[in-house]
N, C-alpha and C positions, 0 to 999 in steps of 0.2 A: 277748345277741345279738338283733338286730332280726328281727321277724317280717315276711317279705315277703309281700305280698298277690298279686303276680303276677310272672311271670318277667322282665318288663322292669325291675323294681326291683332285681333281683339285681346285685351289683357285677360288673365285668368279670372279676375273678379272685376265686374263693371260697377261704376257708380250709377245712380238712377238716371242722371242726364245721358250718360253713355248708352245705357240700356234703351232709353227712349229713342235716341238717335238711331241706334242699330235696328230697333223694331219699327222705326218710322211712325212713331206715335208721339203725341204731345207729352210734355213733362207732367201736367196734371193727371193724365190718364196713367202714366207710369207710376205716379205716386199712389193712385188708387189700386193699381195691380199689386204693389208690394204689400198691401194690407190684406190681400186675399189669403185664405188659409192654405190653398193649394199652390201658391206662388213661392218659388225658391229664394226669397229674399232673406238675408241674414242681417240682423240688427247688430250694429257695432256702436257701443256706447248708448247714450240717451236718445240721440236723434239721427244718427247716420245709418244708412243701409247700403249693403253691397249685394251684388247678384253674381254668384259663380257662373261663369260662362257655360260650363258643361251642363249644369243643372237647368239653366235657362233654355239651352237648345233642346234638352230632353223635354222640358215642360211645353215648349212651342210645338213639338212634334205630336203631342197628344191632341186628339180631336176635341176634347172637352175644355181645352184651354182658350177657346175663342174669347176675344175681348168683348 
């Protein structure tokens, strides 16, 4: 996985491992997050999830989004 030096380098949609690395949380916690009703994960197919970068940043800026 690529190490991003700033937020502008992040892809428009992140995989769960990329999101976890960006947020500096473990992948198991990231997988818990994607199942929260208020989290902006998008299910693709049967088992894959992506997270739109703009919606993730918006979600992270909300006070109620604390992990």
